[in-house]
C-alpha positions as CSV (number, residue, x, y, z in Angstrom):
1,X,16.6,4.6,19.2
2,X,18.8,2.3,17.0
3,X,20.4,4.2,13.9
4,X,19.9,0.6,12.1
5,X,18.4,1.7,8.4
6,X,15.6,-1.0,8.4
7,X,13.3,1.2,5.6
8,X,14.9,2.6,2.8
9,X,13.7,5.4,0.1
10,X,14.5,6.2,-3.0
11,X,13.1,8.7,-5.1
12,X,13.0,8.8,-9.0
13,X,11.0,10.2,-11.9
14,X,7.9,11.0,-9.4
15,X,7.9,8.0,-7.8
16,X,9.1,7.2,-4.1
17,X,10.4,3.1,-3.7
18,X,10.2,2.6,0.2
19,X,11.8,-0.8,0.6
20,X,11.3,-3.0,4.1
21,X,15.0,-3.7,4.3
22,X,15.6,-6.5,7.1
23,X,16.0,-9.8,5.3
24,X,15.5,-12.4,4.8
25,X,12.0,-11.9,6.3
26,X,11.5,-8.2,6.6
27,X,9.8,-8.7,10.1
28,X,8.9,-5.1,11.6
29,X,9.6,-4.1,14.8
30,X,8.8,-0.9,16.5
31,X,11.7,0.5,14.8
32,X,10.9,-0.3,11.8
33,X,7.3,0.5,11.7
34,X,8.7,4.4,12.9
35,X,10.9,4.6,9.9
36,X,8.0,3.7,7.5
37,X,5.8,6.1,9.1
38,X,8.7,8.4,8.6
39,X,8.6,7.5,5.2
40,X,5.4,7.6,4.3
41,X,5.4,11.2,5.8
42,X,8.0,12.3,3.7
43,X,6.8,11.0,0.4
44,X,3.6,12.5,1.4
45,X,5.1,15.9,1.6
46,X,7.0,16.0,-1.5
47,X,5.6,17.7,-4.2
48,X,7.5,16.1,-6.9
49,X,6.3,12.7,-5.7
50,X,3.2,11.2,-7.1
51,X,3.1,7.6,-6.5
52,X,4.2,5.8,-3.4
53,X,5.9,1.9,-4.2
54,X,6.4,-0.6,-1.3
55,X,8.3,-3.6,-1.6
56,X,10.5,-5.8,0.2
57,X,14.2,-6.8,0.0
58,X,15.5,-9.8,-1.5
59,X,13.2,-12.0,-3.2
60,X,12.0,-14.5,-0.5
61,X,9.6,-12.2,1.3
62,X,7.8,-8.7,1.2
63,X,7.3,-9.1,4.9
64,X,6.5,-11.5,7.5
65,X,4.8,-9.2,9.6
66,X,5.8,-8.2,13.0
67,X,8.7,-9.6,14.6
68,X,7.5,-12.0,17.3
69,X,10.7,-12.5,19.0
70,X,10.3,-8.9,20.0
71,X,6.8,-9.3,20.6
72,X,7.7,-12.0,23.0
73,X,10.1,-9.6,25.1
74,X,7.9,-6.7,25.4
75,X,4.9,-6.0,28.0
76,X,1.4,-6.1,27.4
77,X,1.2,-2.1,27.3
78,X,4.1,-1.9,24.5
79,X,2.2,-4.4,22.5
80,X,-0.7,-2.1,22.7
81,X,0.9,0.7,21.7
82,X,2.9,-1.1,19.3
83,X,-0.1,-2.1,17.6
84,X,-1.8,1.5,17.7
85,X,1.5,3.2,16.1
86,X,1.2,0.3,13.2
87,X,-2.6,1.4,12.7
88,X,-1.8,5.0,12.6
89,X,0.9,4.5,10.4
90,X,-1.1,2.6,7.5
91,X,-3.8,5.0,8.1
92,X,-1.6,7.9,7.0
93,X,-0.2,5.7,3.9
94,X,-3.8,5.3,3.2
95,X,-4.9,8.7,3.3
96,X,-2.1,10.4,1.4
97,X,-3.3,11.6,-1.6
98,X,-0.7,9.8,-3.7
99,X,-1.4,6.3,-5.5
100,X,0.0,3.6,-3.3
101,X,1.5,0.3,-5.0
102,X,2.6,-2.8,-3.0
103,X,5.0,-4.5,-4.9
104,X,4.6,-8.3,-3.5
105,X,8.0,-10.0,-4.0
106,X,7.8,-12.6,-1.9
107,X,5.8,-14.4,0.9
108,X,3.3,-12.1,2.2
109,X,2.0,-13.0,5.4
110,X,0.4,-11.7,8.8
111,X,1.3,-8.3,9.3
112,X,2.8,-8.1,5.9
113,X,-0.4,-8.3,4.1
114,X,-1.9,-6.3,6.2
115,X,0.6,-3.8,5.4
116,X,0.0,-4.5,1.6
117,X,-3.7,-4.5,2.2
118,X,-3.4,-0.2,3.1
119,X,-1.8,0.2,0.0
120,X,-4.2,1.1,-3.3
121,X,-3.2,-1.7,-5.6
122,X,-1.3,-4.7,-4.9
123,X,0.7,-6.8,-8.0
124,X,2.6,-9.8,-6.9
125,X,5.3,-11.9,-8.6
126,X,4.5,-15.3,-9.9
127,X,6.4,-18.2,-8.3
128,X,5.6,-20.0,-4.8
129,X,5.1,-17.5,-2.4
130,X,2.2,-17.2,-0.2
131,X,0.2,-14.9,1.4
132,X,-2.5,-15.0,4.1
133,X,-3.5,-14.0,8.0
134,X,-2.4,-17.0,9.9
135,X,-2.3,-15.1,13.6
136,X,-4.9,-17.5,14.6
137,X,-2.1,-20.1,14.9
138,X,-0.6,-17.9,17.4
139,X,-3.6,-17.1,19.7
140,X,-4.3,-13.4,18.4
141,X,-5.9,-11.7,16.0
142,X,-4.3,-9.8,12.7
143,X,-4.2,-6.4,14.8
144,X,-3.0,-4.3,12.5
145,X,-5.7,-3.7,10.5
146,X,-6.4,-7.1,8.8
147,X,-9.7,-8.2,10.1
148,X,-10.9,-4.6,8.6
149,X,-9.4,-4.2,5.6
150,X,-9.8,-7.8,4.3
151,X,-13.6,-7.8,5.5
152,X,-13.7,-4.7,3.0
153,X,-11.7,-6.8,0.1
154,X,-13.7,-10.2,0.5
155,X,-16.6,-9.4,2.3
156,X,-17.4,-10.9,5.7
157,X,-18.1,-14.8,5.4
158,X,-15.1,-15.1,3.5
159,X,-12.4,-13.2,5.7
160,X,-14.0,-14.5,8.8
161,X,-13.2,-18.1,7.5
162,X,-9.7,-17.2,5.8
163,X,-8.7,-15.9,9.5
164,X,-10.1,-18.8,11.6
165,X,-8.6,-21.3,9.4
166,X,-5.2,-19.4,9.3
167,X,-4.6,-20.9,5.8
168,X,-1.9,-19.3,3.7
169,X,-2.3,-19.7,-0.1
170,X,-0.5,-18.5,-3.6
171,X,-1.0,-15.2,-5.3
172,X,-3.1,-16.8,-7.8
173,X,-5.7,-17.6,-5.2
174,X,-5.1,-13.6,-3.8
175,X,-5.8,-12.7,-7.1
176,X,-9.3,-14.3,-7.4
177,X,-10.3,-13.5,-3.8
178,X,-9.7,-9.9,-5.2
179,X,-6.4,-9.5,-2.5
180,X,-4.5,-9.0,-5.3
181,X,-4.7,-7.1,-8.4
182,X,-2.5,-8.8,-10.6
183,X,0.0,-11.4,-10.5
184,X,2.9,-10.9,-13.3
185,X,5.5,-13.5,-14.3
186,X,9.6,-11.8,-14.2
187,X,12.8,-14.1,-14.6
188,X,14.3,-11.8,-11.9
189,X,13.6,-9.8,-8.7
190,X,15.0,-6.9,-10.1
191,X,13.2,-6.8,-13.0
192,X,9.8,-7.3,-11.1
193,X,10.4,-4.5,-9.4
194,X,11.4,-2.3,-12.2
195,X,8.3,-3.4,-14.2
196,X,6.2,-2.1,-11.0
197,X,8.2,1.2,-11.1
198,X,7.6,1.5,-14.8
199,X,3.9,0.9,-14.2
200,X,3.9,3.3,-11.3
201,X,5.6,6.4,-13.4
202,X,2.8,5.8,-15.9
203,X,0.7,7.4,-13.2
204,X,3.1,10.4,-13.5
205,X,2.7,13.4,-15.0
206,X,3.0,14.4,-18.2
207,X,1.4,10.6,-18.8
208,X,-1.5,11.3,-15.9
209,X,-3.0,14.0,-13.8
210,X,-1.6,13.0,-10.6
211,X,-3.8,15.2,-8.6
212,X,-6.6,13.5,-10.0
213,X,-5.4,10.4,-9.5
214,X,-4.9,11.1,-6.0
215,X,-8.1,12.8,-5.2
216,X,-9.7,9.5,-7.2
217,X,-8.3,7.9,-4.4
218,X,-9.3,10.0,-1.1
219,X,-12.4,9.7,-2.5
220,X,-13.0,6.2,-2.6
221,X,-10.8,5.6,0.6
222,X,-13.1,7.8,2.6
223,X,-16.1,7.7,0.6
224,X,-16.4,4.0,1.3
225,X,-16.6,4.5,4.9
226,X,-19.3,7.3,5.4
227,X,-22.8,7.5,4.7
228,X,-23.8,7.5,0.5
229,X,-24.9,11.0,0.6
230,X,-22.3,12.2,2.6
231,X,-19.5,10.7,0.1
232,X,-21.2,12.3,-2.5
233,X,-20.5,15.7,-1.1
234,X,-17.0,14.5,-0.4
235,X,-17.0,13.8,-4.3
236,X,-18.3,17.3,-5.2
237,X,-15.8,19.3,-2.9
238,X,-12.6,16.9,-4.3
239,X,-13.9,17.6,-8.0
240,X,-14.3,21.6,-7.3
241,X,-10.5,21.2,-6.4
242,X,-9.6,19.8,-9.7
243,X,-11.5,22.0,-12.0
244,X,-9.5,24.8,-10.3
245,X,-6.7,22.9,-11.2
246,X,-3.8,23.7,-14.6
247,X,-4.1,20.2,-15.1
248,X,-8.1,20.2,-15.6
249,X,-7.5,23.0,-17.8
250,X,-4.8,21.0,-19.8
251,X,-7.2,18.1,-20.2
252,X,-10.3,19.6,-21.5
253,X,-8.2,22.1,-24.0
254,X,-6.5,18.6,-24.9
255,X,-9.7,16.9,-25.6
256,X,-11.0,20.0,-27.9
257,X,-7.9,20.4,-29.1
258,X,-7.5,17.0,-29.9
259,X,-4.2,16.3,-28.9
260,X,-2.5,14.5,-26.2
261,X,-2.7,16.2,-23.0
262,X,0.9,16.9,-21.0
263,X,0.1,17.0,-17.5
264,X,2.2,18.8,-14.5
265,X,0.5,17.6,-11.5
266,X,-0.7,20.7,-10.5
C-alpha cells in the first residue's frame, strides 16, 4: 500500500479535523477510503475528542466522489468490495457516538455528497459550489449510501427525482431540500473552516455535555431505523447511562444552584 497521505487528521480543543487531501477534486480511491476509515476510528477511540469535523482540501471541492479513473481500471469484483468497504466506513462514522459535522468548502457531488450525508450536520460555504448525485449520467447509481441516505433526508419521491435526473444544484437549494443545515458567508476558505471549528467546539466540554450529545446522536441514528417501541427502549437505556454520568449530576446541580454548568464529558 502506498504511503501517500490522502486524509489528514488534526486534533485540538476536543475536535478532530479530518481533511480529504487529494486536490483539486479530492476524489477518493480505496487507499483514501482506508485512510478515512482509520481517521474515523482514531477519533472514535480518542477520549479527548468530542466532535468530528470533515472537510476537503482547497476551496474548489469538498469532494467529487469516487475516482472514475480508478474505477475504469479495476475488476468488477474489486468495484463491489470498494463499495462495500466505503459503506462500512461511512456506517462507522454514522454510528460513532460523537457529533460529526461536514464542512462543505466547495463542490460536493456524487460520492462526496454521500460522505457528507453520513455526517450528523452539514454546513456549506456560500458561493457558486454545486452538490447532487449525478451517477445516473455514468450509467450507475449512488452506491455509497446515496440512495438510502438521500431518501431519509428528502423523502422517496424527491430522492428518486434528484437521482434519476442527475441534476446538480447550489447549496441554497440543498438547504431548502433539507440536505444542508446551513449556508455561511465567509470571505476566505480558512475563515470558513475556523468558523466551523468554533461551532464544533461549542459542543465540547465545558460548554456542552458531550456524552449526552453523542448519545442523542446514537438514539436518533439507530432509533430511526427500528420499530418505535424498540426505539423507545433504546432511548431509555441511553438515558439511564446518562443519569449515571458525572455531567448529568453537574447539570442537575447547576440548575438547582442557578449557575452555569461546567461539563467534563464524562
